[in-house]
C-alpha positions in Angstrom: 162.0 -40.6 91.2 163.8 -37.4 90.2 163.4 -35.9 86.8 165.9 -36.9 84.2 168.1 -34.1 83.0 167.4 -33.2 79.4 170.0 -34.4 76.9 168.7 -32.2 74.2 171.1 -29.8 72.4 172.1 -26.7 74.4 170.1 -24.4 72.2 167.0 -26.4 72.6 167.4 -26.7 76.4 167.9 -22.9 76.5 164.7 -22.4 74.6 162.8 -24.7 76.9 164.1 -22.9 80.0 163.0 -19.6 78.4 159.6 -21.0 77.8 159.2 -22.1 81.4 159.4 -18.5 82.4 156.9 -17.4 79.7 154.3 -20.0 79.1 153.8 -20.2 74.1 151.5 -18.6 73.0 155.9 -29.7 74.7 154.8 -49.5 78.8 151.2 -50.4 78.5 150.3 -52.8 75.6 147.3 -52.2 73.3 146.0 -53.8 70.2 147.9 -53.2 67.0 151.4 -51.8 66.5 150.9 -48.8 68.7 153.4 -48.3 71.5 152.5 -46.4 74.7 155.2 -44.4 76.2 153.8 -45.0 79.7 156.0 -47.1 81.9 154.4 -48.1 85.2 151.8 -45.3 84.6 154.2 -42.5 84.0 157.0 -41.2 81.7 160.2 -39.4 82.5 161.6 -38.2 79.2 164.7 -36.5 78.0 162.9 -34.8 75.1 161.1 -31.6 75.9 159.0 -29.0 74.0 157.8 -25.5 74.2 155.4 -23.2 75.9 153.7 -20.0 74.6 153.4 -16.6 75.9 149.9 -15.4 76.8 148.4 -12.0 77.4 150.1 -10.0 80.2 148.4 -10.7 83.5 146.3 -13.6 82.1 144.8 -15.6 85.0 146.9 -13.7 87.5 144.1 -13.8 90.0 143.4 -17.5 89.5 146.3 -18.6 91.6 147.4 -15.8 93.9 150.1 -17.9 95.5 151.8 -19.1 92.3 155.6 -19.7 92.5 157.8 -17.4 90.5 159.2 -20.3 88.6 156.5 -23.0 88.6 157.2 -26.7 88.1 157.3 -27.2 84.3 156.6 -30.9 84.4 153.1 -32.0 85.2 151.0 -35.2 84.9 147.4 -35.7 83.7 145.5 -38.5 85.3 143.3 -39.9 82.5 139.8 -41.0 83.6 138.5 -44.5 83.0 137.2 -45.3 79.6 138.2 -42.0 78.1 136.7 -42.6 74.7 133.2 -42.9 76.0 130.6 -40.2 76.8 131.1 -40.8 80.5 134.9 -40.7 80.2 134.8 -37.5 78.2 132.6 -35.8 80.7 134.8 -36.9 83.6 137.5 -34.2 84.4 141.2 -35.1 84.0 143.2 -34.3 87.1 146.5 -32.4 87.0 149.2 -33.3 89.5 153.0 -32.7 89.8 155.0 -35.4 88.1 157.6 -35.0 90.9 156.0 -33.3 94.0 159.4 -32.3 95.2 159.6 -29.9 92.3 156.5 -28.0 93.4 152.7 -28.2 92.7 150.9 -28.0 89.4 147.8 -25.8 89.1 145.5 -25.9 86.1 144.5 -22.2 86.7 148.2 -21.2 86.4 148.5 -20.3 82.7 152.2 -21.4 82.8 151.2 -24.9 83.8 147.8 -25.4 82.3 147.1 -28.6 80.4 144.3 -28.9 77.8 142.3 -31.7 76.3 140.5 -31.7 72.9 138.4 -34.5 71.5 136.7 -35.1 68.2 133.7 -37.4 67.7 132.9 -38.9 64.3 129.7 -40.9 63.9 129.4 -43.8 61.5 127.5 -41.7 59.0 130.1 -38.9 58.9 128.8 -36.3 61.4 131.7 -34.6 63.1 131.7 -32.7 66.4 134.3 -31.6 68.9 134.4 -31.6 72.7 136.8 -30.2 75.2 137.1 -32.5 78.3 137.9 -30.5 81.4 141.1 -30.5 83.5 141.1 -29.7 87.2 143.6 -29.8 90.0 143.9 -33.1 91.9 141.5 -32.9 94.9 139.3 -30.1 93.6 135.9 -29.9 91.9 135.0 -28.1 88.7 133.7 -24.6 89.0 130.6 -25.7 87.1 129.2 -29.1 86.0 130.6 -30.5 82.8 128.5 -31.2 79.7 127.9 -34.8 78.9 128.6 -35.2 75.2 126.5 -37.3 72.8 128.6 -40.2 71.4 126.3 -42.2 69.2 126.8 -46.0 68.9 129.5 -46.8 66.3 131.2 -43.4 66.7 135.0 -43.1 66.7 136.6 -40.8 69.2 140.1 -39.2 69.2 141.7 -37.2 71.9 144.6 -34.8 71.8 146.5 -32.9 74.5 148.3 -29.6 74.8 150.4 -28.1 77.6 151.7 -24.7 78.4 154.9 -25.8 80.2 157.6 -28.2 79.3 156.6 -31.9 79.7 153.2 -33.4 80.1 152.9 -37.0 81.3 149.8 -39.2 81.0 148.9 -41.5 83.8 146.2 -44.1 84.3 143.5 -43.4 86.9 143.9 -45.4 90.1 144.0 -49.1 89.4 142.3 -48.7 86.0 143.9 -49.2 82.6 142.6 -46.0 81.2 145.8 -45.4 79.1 145.3 -48.8 77.4 141.6 -48.2 77.2 142.2 -45.0 75.3 145.1 -46.3 73.2 147.1 -43.3 74.5 150.5 -42.4 73.2 152.9 -40.1 75.0 156.1 -40.7 73.0 158.5 -43.6 73.1 159.5 -45.4 76.4 161.6 -43.0 78.4 161.2 -40.1 75.9 157.9 -38.2 75.9 157.0 -35.8 73.1 156.8 -33.0 75.6 153.7 -30.9 75.4 151.9 -33.2 73.0 150.1 -36.6 73.4 147.0 -38.3 72.0 144.6 -41.1 72.5 143.1 -43.2 69.6 144.1 -40.6 67.1 145.2 -43.0 64.3 141.9 -44.8 64.5 140.0 -41.5 64.4 141.9 -40.4 61.2 141.4 -43.8 59.5 137.7 -43.5 60.1 137.6 -39.9 59.0 139.5 -40.6 55.8 137.2 -43.5 55.0 134.2 -41.3 55.6 135.7 -38.7 53.3 136.4 -41.2 50.6 132.7 -42.3 50.8 131.7 -38.6 50.6 129.9 -38.7 54.0 132.4 -36.3 55.5 133.3 -33.2 53.4 136.5 -31.3 53.9 135.9 -27.7 52.8 138.1 -26.1 50.1 140.9 -23.8 51.4 139.9 -20.8 49.5 142.2 -18.1 48.2 144.0 -15.7 50.6 144.2 -11.9 50.1 147.7 -12.4 48.6 146.3 -14.5 45.8 147.7 -17.8 47.1 145.8 -20.7 48.6 144.9 -20.2 52.2 147.5 -21.9 54.4 147.2 -25.1 56.4 149.1 -26.5 59.4 151.4 -28.1 56.7 152.1 -25.0 54.8 155.8 -24.0 55.0 154.7 -20.4 55.7 153.0 -21.5 58.9 155.2 -24.2 60.4 157.9 -23.7 63.0 160.3 -26.0 64.8 157.5 -28.3 65.9 154.4 -28.1 63.7 151.0 -29.6 64.4 151.3 -29.4 68.1 148.9 -28.4 70.9 145.2 -27.7 70.7 142.7 -24.8 70.6 140.8 -25.7 73.8 139.6 -22.8 76.0 138.6 -23.1 79.7 137.4 -20.7 82.3 138.9 -20.2 85.8 137.7 -18.5 89.0 139.8 -16.6 91.6 140.0 -19.8 93.7 141.7 -21.7 90.9 138.7 -23.8 90.0 138.2 -24.5 86.3 135.1 -24.9 84.1 134.3 -25.6 80.5 133.8 -22.6 78.2 130.0 -22.3 77.9 127.1 -20.2 78.9 126.2 -22.4 81.9 129.7 -22.2 83.3 129.8 -18.4 82.9 126.4 -18.1 84.7 127.5 -20.4 87.5 130.7 -18.3 88.0 128.7 -15.1 88.0 126.3 -16.5 90.6 129.3 -17.3 92.7 130.5 -13.7 92.4 133.5 -14.7 90.2 134.8 -13.0 87.1 135.9 -15.8 84.7 139.5 -15.8 83.6 140.3 -17.2 80.2 142.7 -20.2 79.9 143.9 -21.0 76.4 146.6 -23.3 75.1 149.4 -21.8 73.1 149.3 -23.7 69.8 150.3 -23.5 66.2 146.7 -24.5 65.4 145.3 -21.5 67.3 147.9 -19.2 65.7 146.7 -20.3 62.2 142.9 -20.3 62.8 142.7 -17.2 65.1 145.4 -15.0 63.7 146.9 -15.9 60.4 143.6 -16.9 58.7 141.8 -13.7 59.7 144.7 -11.6 58.5 144.7 -13.3 55.1 140.9 -13.4 54.7 140.7 -17.2 55.2 138.2 -19.4 57.0 139.3 -22.5 58.9 137.5 -25.9 58.9 135.1 -25.9 61.9 132.6 -28.3 63.6 130.0 -27.8 66.4 131.6 -27.9 69.9 129.4 -29.9 72.2 131.2 -28.5 75.3 130.6 -24.9 74.2 126.9 -24.6 73.3 127.3 -26.2 69.9 129.2 -23.2 68.6 131.4 -23.7 65.6 135.0 -24.3 66.6 138.3 -25.2 64.9 140.4 -28.0 66.4 143.7 -29.8 65.8 142.1 -32.9 64.2 140.1 -30.7 61.8 143.2 -28.7 60.9 145.0 -31.9 60.1 142.2 -33.4 58.1 142.1 -30.2 56.1 145.9 -30.2 55.6 146.0 -33.8 54.6 143.2 -33.3 52.0 144.1 -29.8 50.7 147.7 -28.8 51.2 149.6 -28.6 47.9 153.3 -29.4 47.5 155.6 -28.7 49.1 154.0 -30.3 52.2 155.6 -29.7 55.6 155.6 -33.1 57.4 157.1 -33.5 60.8 160.9 -33.8 60.2 163.3 -35.9 62.2 165.0 -32.8 63.7 161.7 -31.7 65.3 162.7 -31.3 69.0 159.6 -33.2 70.1 160.7 -36.3 68.1 164.3 -36.4 69.4 165.5 -39.1 71.8 168.4 -37.9 74.0 169.1 -35.2 71.4 169.3 -37.6 68.5 166.9 -38.2 65.6 164.5 -41.2 66.0 162.4 -42.6 63.1 160.3 -44.5 65.6 159.4 -41.5 67.6 158.9 -39.3 64.5 156.5 -42.0 63.1 154.6 -42.1 66.4 154.2 -38.4 66.4 153.1 -38.3 62.8 150.5 -41.1 63.4 148.8 -38.7 65.9 148.3 -36.0 63.4 147.4 -38.0 60.3 150.8 -37.9 58.5 152.4 -40.8 56.7 155.4 -42.5 58.3 158.9 -42.0 57.3 159.5 -43.7 54.0 161.2 -43.6 50.6 159.1 -40.7 49.5 159.8 -38.7 52.6 162.6 -39.5 54.9 162.0 -36.5 57.2 165.4 -35.0 56.3 166.0 -32.0 58.5 168.2 -30.1 56.0 165.6 -30.4 53.2 163.0 -29.1 55.7 165.1 -26.2 56.7 165.9 -25.4 53.1 162.3 -25.3 52.0 161.3 -23.3 55.0 163.9 -20.6 54.5 164.5 -20.5 50.8 161.3 -21.4 48.9 158.5 -19.0 48.0 156.1 -21.2 50.0 158.1 -20.8 53.2 159.0 -17.8 55.3 159.3 -15.7 52.1 155.5 -15.6 52.0 155.4 -14.0 55.5 157.7 -11.3 54.3 155.8 -10.8 51.1 152.6 -10.4 53.1 154.3 -7.9 55.5 151.6 -5.2 54.9 148.7 -7.6 55.6 150.4 -9.1 58.7 151.5 -5.7 60.1 147.8 -4.7 60.1 146.9 -7.8 62.2 147.1 -8.1 66.0 150.0 -9.8 67.6 149.2 -13.1 69.4 151.8 -12.0 72.0 152.1 -8.2 72.5 155.0 -8.9 74.8 157.0 -10.2 71.8 155.9 -7.9 69.0 153.2 -5.2 68.4 151.8 -7.0 65.3 151.5 -10.4 63.7 154.3 -9.8 61.2 156.8 -9.0 64.0 155.6 -12.1 65.9 156.0 -14.4 62.9 159.4 -13.0 62.1 160.6 -13.6 65.7 159.2 -17.1 65.5 161.0 -17.8 62.3 164.3 -16.5 63.7 164.0 -18.9 66.6 162.9 -21.8 64.4 166.1 -21.5 62.4 168.1 -21.9 65.6 166.1 -24.6 67.3 165.9 -26.9 64.3 169.7 -26.6 63.9 169.3 -25.2 60.4 172.6 -23.2 60.9 174.5 -26.5 61.2 172.5 -28.4 58.6 172.7 -25.7 56.0 176.1 -24.2 57.0 174.6 -20.8 57.1 173.9 -17.9 59.4 170.3 -17.0 60.5 168.6 -15.4 57.5 166.0 -13.6 59.6 167.4 -10.5 61.3 165.1 -8.7 63.8 164.7 -5.1 64.7 163.7 -4.3 68.2 162.7 -1.1 70.1 163.8 0.0 73.5 161.4 -2.3 75.2 162.7 -5.3 73.3 159.7 -5.7 71.1 160.3 -7.0 67.5 159.1 -4.1 65.4 160.5 -5.2 62.0 162.8 -7.8 60.3 164.8 -8.4 57.2 165.2 -11.7 55.3 168.5 -12.3 53.6 169.4 -15.2 51.3 171.0 -18.2 53.0 174.8 -18.0 52.9 174.9 -14.2 52.9 176.9 -12.9 55.8 174.8 -11.8 58.8 175.5 -10.5 62.2 177.0 -13.0 64.7 174.8 -13.9 67.5 175.7 -12.7 70.9 176.6 -15.1 73.7 173.9 -17.2 75.3 171.7 -15.1 77.4 172.5 -11.8 75.6 169.5 -9.6 75.4 167.8 -8.8 72.1 169.7 -6.3 70.1 172.9 -6.3 72.1 176.2 -8.0 71.6 179.0 -7.5 74.1 181.5 -8.2 71.4 180.1 -5.5 69.1 181.1 -1.8 69.1 179.2 0.5 71.3 175.5 0.7 70.6 173.3 3.7 69.9 169.7 4.2 70.6 167.4 6.3 68.4 163.9 7.5 69.3 160.9 5.6 67.8 157.5 6.7 67.0 156.0 4.9 69.9 158.1 6.7 72.4 160.7 3.9 72.9 164.1 3.6 71.4 165.4 1.3 68.7 168.5 -0.5 69.7 171.1 -0.6 66.9 174.0 -3.0 66.9 176.9 -1.4 65.0 178.3 -3.3 62.1 174.9 -4.7 61.1 173.5 -2.8 58.1 170.1 -1.4 58.4 169.4 -2.6 54.9 171.1 -5.0 52.5 171.2 -5.2 48.7 168.2 -6.7 47.1 168.0 -10.4 47.6 168.2 -12.7 44.7 165.0 -14.4 45.7 163.0 -11.2 45.2 162.3 -10.6 48.8 163.0 -7.1 50.1 165.6 -7.3 52.9 165.1 -3.8 54.2 162.6 -2.8 56.8 159.5 -1.3 55.1 159.7 2.4 54.7 157.5 4.6 56.9 157.3 2.0 59.8 157.5 3.4 63.3 161.0 2.0 63.5 162.3 2.6 60.1 165.3 4.4 61.6 166.3 1.3 63.6 169.0 -1.1 62.6 168.4 -4.7 62.0 169.9 -6.6 64.9 171.6 -9.9 65.3 169.3 -13.0 65.7 168.6 -13.6 69.4 167.4 -16.6 71.4 165.3 -14.4 73.7 162.4 -13.8 71.4 159.1 -15.7 71.2 159.1 -18.8 69.1 155.9 -20.7 68.6 152.3 -20.0 68.6 151.1 -18.1 71.6 148.1 -18.3 73.8 145.7 -15.8 72.2 144.5 -12.9 74.2 
């Protein structure tokens, strides 16, 4: 069966196509009201999601015969009884959803899928575990660790994907999707890169253990800017599709075989003469815990990772438990204009609620209707939103970039991500305003600085679709000026390098003394990085 053509808005489809090229840093019946978006074992959906850029050359040797434009739609075969110790230790198998579109290879960072589990005992002890993903017809590069799942434990599983659309499929003649209470989206419309198994039950158990004080959610602490440390529901952290993907990390060898990230796997790979290659999932969660938190002097909620020698690890379910318990208002809950919750380009309460259920958020209701305009307005106008990123410019400029191919530091990356979020959430249409985040790029197209203008203030008109960063064919001739790093800053004429002070108190001019302080802020572009990348 051929893939359905996406019916998402043009700007979203363009973003998905871009992410295919640079992989982000995405009906079975079961008990209860849950709905599995798995029809006859697979889902072909109109809704698609994002990938994340990784470090240049990552895993290049793992698949020497990779296609230039790999198939962005892959399927994970879920093992039998996925919520048991045996099921967790059994590798998931990656296959092409439609073989006519080309193969899917786990060791290809642009196609890699990731699985993350959390195990909560009946007395409140919490651990995480990363089930392995391998190519169909192959064996792991090293034996998997069998986790301990004490009797009475509750297990939840979450999925992330570095390409466009991940489908879940039962193993053979089993009913593993029903056994795991797995949710892929709504019938005919998958979330994209995200899916989960038994997540609502896990969160119910965790919240009950927290109420009984068996499970303790640590305090957030205070960031270097004097504000509470952010969570995945902080408006300074979210993007077009928050709470997506996982922090799972695998190892791959030169033959494309994959292993869990632990000492035994590394030893086995060394004995085989292989140099392990890192495979990580581009995720908002990893962006927060591995980049933003260190930059702000914050510490994420962690638990022992049974698949990684018991080392402390963050994880999507831990991040969401922390956010649910500690995030102060305003709270960024998944809105109805999140691209992963759209059905044929239209808002869907049902799909939004299914997504929210997988990340411990309340359903759409009178207190929160998931209004896209309200979400955009808070994100781009309130002190708790993107304004905090600009106020923390000095701290973030001193931090490493998750994707050096987008920006040389964390501030540039987050500014680029905010610029794209405004476009891909349709905030321009909802708020009747131009993009308030204007980017400055150098001669290599890296985002070196940005300015934030109040909504409604005139800004540069975007170039036509496909225009490169910093250029506009309709603009007057451009000029290039040398930069401190040896490149050149591209200036689009007619766009002021600095604007009058914003009424919200945020400086709209590039910071003085930066390597590109002579550059002109350029028009927003659809060619920059968007969401959280795969860390280097």
